[in-house]
N, C-alpha and C positions, 0 to 999 in steps of 0.2 A: 064731679070732675076727677079724672084719674091723677095719680101722683105725677105722671109725666106732664100732663096738661098744667097742673099746678106749678111744676118746676118751670115750664115755659113762661107762664104768666109772671111768676115772681122774678125770673131772670130778665125778662123784657123790662119790667119796672125798674130793676136794679141797674141795668145798663143805661136806661134813659136818665136815671138820676146820677150815675157815677162816671160814665164815660165822658171825657172832655168833649165839649160841643164842637170844637174845631176839627175833631177827627172823624165825625160823622160824614160819610160820603167820600172818604179819602182812600178807601181800600182799593188796591190794585190787584192783589192776588194773595194766595194763601201763604206765600213765603216772602212777601214784601212788607217788612216791618222792622222792628228794632233788633239789630243783630248783636248788640251788646259788646262786652269785652273791655279790657283795660285800656285799649287804644282807641275806643270809640269816644268821639268828642261831641256827642249829641247835645244840642243846645236848646232844642224845643222842650220847654217844661211840660207841655201837655203829653208828649210822647213818654217822658219819664214818669209822669203821674199815672198815665194809663198802665204802664208796666207795673207800677207799685200797687195800685188798687186791685189789679187782676192777680198779682202774686199773693196778696193778702188772702184771697179766696182760694188760692191754689189753681187758678184758672189759666195760668200760663202753660201748664201741663195738666189739663183737667183729669186725665185718666190715670195719672201716676199716683203712687201711694202718698197719703198725707204726711207720713213721717219724714219724707224726703222733700217736701215742698209742693207736692202735687195736690190735685183736688179730690182724688179718690172716687171720681164719677165712673159709672158704667159707660160703655161705648154708646148706649142709647141716649143717655142724658148728655154726654159730651157732644153728640151730634146735634141735639137741640141747641146747645150753646153756640156751636159753629154756624148753624142755620141762622141764628139771630145776628151773629156778627156779620154774616154775608148780607142779611136783609138790611141792616143799618149801614152797611159798607164801612164797618170799623176794621182797621188793620189789626192783624195779630199783635198782641202785646210784646211778645218775644219770638224771634225766629232764629234759625241757624242749624248747623250740623250737630250742635249739642242736643237740641230737642229732637231733631229728626233722625239722628244716626247713633251717636255714641251713647246718649242717655238711655234709650231703650235697650241697647246692647249691654250696658252696665247693669240695668235692672235684671236682665236675663242671666248674665255670666259674672258680674262683678262681686267682689267680696263685700261684706257689710261695711268695712272701713272705706272701701272705694265709693260705695254708694253715698255714704254720709259725707264724704269729702267733696264729691263732684256734683251730685244730682241737685242739691239746693242751689248751688252757684249757677248751674245750667238753667234752672227754673227762673232765677232772677236776672239772667243775662249778664252775670258778673264776668264770666269767662267765655271766650270765643274759641271754638275748636276748628281744626282742619284735619284733613285725611292724608296719611302717608302710606299709600298703597303702590301706585304705579312707579316704575323706574325706567330709565332710558332704554333698558333691554328687557323690561318686563311690563308689558301693557296688557294686551288681551290674554297672554299666557302669564297671568299674575303670579302663579305659584313658582315661577322660575326666578323670582326676585333674589337679589344677591346682597342687599344691605345686611351686614353681619353683626350679630350680637354674641358676645362672649361673656359668660357668667364668671364673675370674679368676686367670690364671697357673697355679700348681700347687695351687690350692684351688678349691672350689666354694662359692658363697654360696647358701644354701638358705633359703627362706621359704615357710611354708604351715602347714596343719593336718591332722593325721590323727585318725581317730576309731575307736572300738571296738578300741583298741590293748590287747590282753590283757596284763595284768601290767606295763604300762609303768612304773608307780610302784615296781615291785620289780626292774626290769631295769637292766642296766649298758650294754647296747648295743642298737641298733635297726637292722634292715635295712629300707631305705626306698626307695620308688619316687618319683622326682622328674621333672618335665617339664623337659627341657633344650633342646627345640626346639619352639616353639609353632606353627611354620609348615608342618609336614608332617603326614601322616596320624597320628592320635593315638597309635597303637601304635608308630610309628617314632621318636617324639620323647621317649622315656622312658629314663632311666638308673637303674641299681641301685646304691645307696650304702649303706655301712656307717658308722654314726654312733655315737660314744661319747655316752651320755646325760648325761655330765658336761660336755659341751661348752657353752660360754656360749651362751645363747639357746634351749636345750632345756628345756621344762617340761611337766608332766603334771597332769591333773586327773581324779579318779575319776568314773565314771558309775554312779549307783545303779540297781539293777534291782528289779523287783517282788518278787523272791525274798528281798530283804533283804540280799543280799550280791552282790558283782559283781567279776569280774576286769578289767572294761573301764575304759578311760581315754580321755580326749582327750589328744593330744600336740601341742604347739605348737612350731614352729620359726621363730625370729625372728632373721634375720641370722646364721645358723649357718654357720660356716666349717669345711669338711671337706676334708682332704687328698685330692687326686685319686688317690692310691695306694689310697684306700678304695673306689674304684669297681670293681664286679664286672662283667666283660664290657666291651665297648666303649662309648664315648659314644654315646647315643641307641640303644643295642642292649640295653637292660635288659629289654624286654618278653619276649624269649626266656628270659632268666634267671628272670624273674618267673613265667612259665608253668610252668617246670620245678619251681620251689619250690611252686607251688600243687598239683602232683601229689603231692609229698611231704606237703604239709599235709592234703590230702584223705585220703590213705592213713593218716596219723596219726590223724585224727578217726575214721575207720572202725575202725582197730585199737583205739583207746581205748574206743570204745563196745562193741566185741566183748569186750574185757576186762571192762568194767563189767557187761555182760549175762551173763557166765559164772556169776555167783552170783545173778542176778536172779530166776530161776525159784524157787529155794529161799526167797528173801525173800517172794515173792508167795504161795507155799504156806503159809508160817508165818503170814502176815498173814490169809489166808483161814481158816485153822484157828482163829485168835484171834477173828475177827469173825463168821464164818459157822458155826462149830462143826465138830466132827470126831468120827468114831467112835473106838473104842479102838484100832483098827488104824491110825489117823492119817488115814484117808480123809476128805476134805472133804465135808461134808454137802450143800452147795449145788451142785447139778448145773451150773448156769450158770457158777459160778466155776470149777469143774473144767474145763469145756470151754474157757473163756477162757484159763486158764493153760496148758492143753495146746496150744492154738493158738499161744500166744506161744512156748512151748518149741520147737515145730516150726519156726517162723519163725526163732527164735534159732539153731537148729542149721543151718538153711539159710544164714543169714548167715555163720556160722563157716566152713562148708564152701566157700562161694563165695569168701570172703576167702582161704582157703588155696589154692584153684585159681588165683586171680589172682596171688597171691604166687609160686606155683611157676612160672607161665607168664611172669612178668616176666623179661626178659633181665638176666642178672647185670651189675651195674655201671651200669645204666641207670636214669634217673629213671622213676617210675611214669607210665604213659600215661593216656589218657583213661578207662580202665577204673576209675581211682581214684574217678571221680564216682559209679560204681555203689555202691561201698562207703560213700561219704559220704551219699548220699541214702537208701540202705537202712538204714544205721546210724541216721540221724536219725529215720526213720519207726519203727524198732524201739524206740528209746529213748523216744520220745514215747508209743508204744503201751504200753510197760512202766509208765510213771508214770500214764497215764490209767487203766490197769487197776488200779493200786495205789489210786488215788483211789476208783474204783468199789467195790472190795472193802473198802476201809477204813471206809466209812460215816462215823460221827461221828469216828472216829479220824483221818480224812483232813481234818478241819477245824482241826487243831492248828496254832497259829502260835507261841505261846510260853506260858509259865506252867506251874504244877505240875500242871495237869489233864491234860497230855499228856506221854508220855515222849519222850526225845530222838529215838528212831527215828521216831516218828510225825511229829514236827515236821520232821525231816530229809526225810521222804518228801514232805510238803507243799511244802517249799521247793524240793526237786529237781524236783518236777512243774512248778512255775512256771519254774524255770531252764531246763528242757528245751524250752520254747517258743522259746528263742533258737537252738536247734540247727539249725532250718530256715533260718536267715539266715546265721550265722557260717560262715566258710570258703567262702563262695559260696552263694547262696540255692538252695533246691531247684529253683526254676524254671530257674535257670542250669544246674544239674547235668543237668536233663532235656534241655535244648538240647544240651549237650555230648555226652551219651549218644546222642541222636538223630542228630547230625551226624557225630561222630567215631568212634563205636563201631558204630552200626547203618548208617551211610552213607545216611541219609535225606536227601532234597533239602531245601534251605533254604526 
């Protein structure tokens, strides 16, 4: 038996013995789990125990270095662990922007002090992070941001506003881009700062969406003083750090959608059987619905296989490259297609908003359809992703 096969067998045995029985079969997706943070009021003891036993083995961040709380596994061994979690339908023990975005970026660009301060807390879910990139006048053209940072001795005085800050009202820290030199080319005058959300002058305000729920917030920074030790990378050199993090973000979005879509075909089939009728064999009566669901299923599998090829081709220990934009835009299109198809198949069931006339699943489908419209904007608009793919992946002229 090879070492990888031995690891698979031993890990299977360990999970069966140590994972809380109540969590088997509850997995919804790769990023549906314990988000952590000081403001998290998780009351399920099994969720917290699952977090703790996995953290003890370093398996909340299996490929990260052991000295910071990770597992030190190679990508190959980490994939075996992930396969088993999916097989048992166990939720990830910890999820969030700490693990998916700022943690990997700190491992790439952070100082030793920053790594030892923040990485273990990310691994254990002690601190929840949010992202301070977009501004009211700096969305797709992110480098035009105007939040200003002025160095005053060993601190930086920051003033400005961020927008579309996901979960800012539930987060403990924010990684933030600020303009520290207004007199040079815009990409060269940006610094990357880590800010404690409890610092005086930081405030948030939720942004409602048409779906009736929203993770988004406005974040206001008014005379916020931040230690210079919280700067990642050199002064005015934050754009390089910011781009690396965007690669992790787009990979995260693609992976999250891939996880969500893994059960989408079954949901669509059951909805079509309910609204369009089915034979005793279970075959959907409506030929058009059958064709549409089959087409979605084929594209879904193509998405999964493409993501796997990109993941395998990525150089170990390196931030995702421009190929991450492929997963972001393909995932966006697939998710929007999935909910548009659900609305078409649902008929009157797709008009549910609230009340006893519709069951919870129908209402959720309607609200998720509306929420999916934002996917083509967040994390970099689809138009921006197409430009990146054209220039940096295909090498097309500007």
